N, C-alpha and C positions, 0 to 999 in steps of 0.2 A: 504494500500500500504506500502511496506517495503522500507527502505532507502537503499542507495548503500552500506553502511557499512555492515560488518558481525555483527551479534548480538549474544551475549551469554546471554541466559535467565537462571537464576540461582535461586536456592532455598537457601535463606540466613539463614536458620534455624540452621545450625550447623557450628562448627569451621572449618571443612574441606571445606565447601562451601566458607566460608569467606576467608580462606587462598588461595583457588583457584582463587577467584576473585581478590585478591590483587596480586597474582602471574601474572595473565593475565594483569592487569593494569601496572605492572612493566616491563613485557617482551614484550608487544605489542608496539614495537619501532615505528611503523608507525601510531599508534593510529587509527587503522582501525576497532577495535572491540568495539562495543557499549555494555555496561553492563546493563542489565535490569532485575530487580527482577521478579520472576514468579508471585508474588502476585500483581504486578502493573496492572493498567487498560490496559496499552499498551500490556503487555504480555497476559492478558486474552483475548483480542480481537484477537491478532495475532495467538494465539495457540489454539483457540477453537476447531479446527479440530483434535487436537492430543489427545492421551490417557491421561487422568488425572493421576497425580502421577509421571510423569517424573520429576526427580530432576535437570536435565540439558537438555537444548535444544540449539543447535547451528545452526544459520541460516547463510548460505553462498551460494551465487550464486543461489538464489531462491529455495534452498533446505533446509528443516528442518531435522537436524540430532538429534537423541536422544540417550540416554544411552551411551554405549561405543563408538558408532560411533561419537557422539558429542565430546567426549574426544579426539578421534584420529584426527578428523578434526581440532579441536582447536590446538592441538600440531603441526599439519601440517602448520596451519596459523601462529603460533608463530615462527616456524622455528628454525634455529640455532641448537645447540647441542641437543635441546629437541626433534628433529626429530628422535633420536635414539629410542624413544618409538613407532615409527611407525612399528617397527618389530612385534608388537602385531596384526597388521592387517592380518598377515599370520596365526594367530590362528583363527579357525573357529568362525564365528559370535556368534553362540549359546553359545560357551564356554566363550568368553570374555564378553558377556552380562550377563552370570551367575555370573561371578566374579564381574562385575559392580553392579548387583542386590544385591549380598551379602554385598558389601561395602555400598551401598545405604541403605540397611535395618539396618545395624549396625552402621552407621556413627555417629549418635547422641550419642550412647552408647560409642563408641570408642574415639570420638574426642570432645564430649561435645556440648552443645546447645548454640546457639548465637541468640539473639533476633533480630538482623538485621545485614546487611553486611555494614561495613564501609570501604570505599576505600579512 
């Protein structure tokens, strides 16, 4: 069973992921988003029905969002000026998922590796 909070399941292997989690912790003014590493037992149980390899999963209103959808839903939840990024939802899903996949594939090379996420 899932809590009432939104949940951001994240891969803490790279500096991009680490910075993103810190950004969420800083900008989630209502403290409504729980941050859970993908490698945790909780994440493994909750996400067993999803495709392995997703680097980010966002759970909100009983829906699991992955890849670029997860990022856009997260921005929507954070709100404020960050909602400007929602303009990308007008880009067809296959295109923004390709961009997401490219960044996910190169993230460690471009941003460096992190052994864990510290918030």
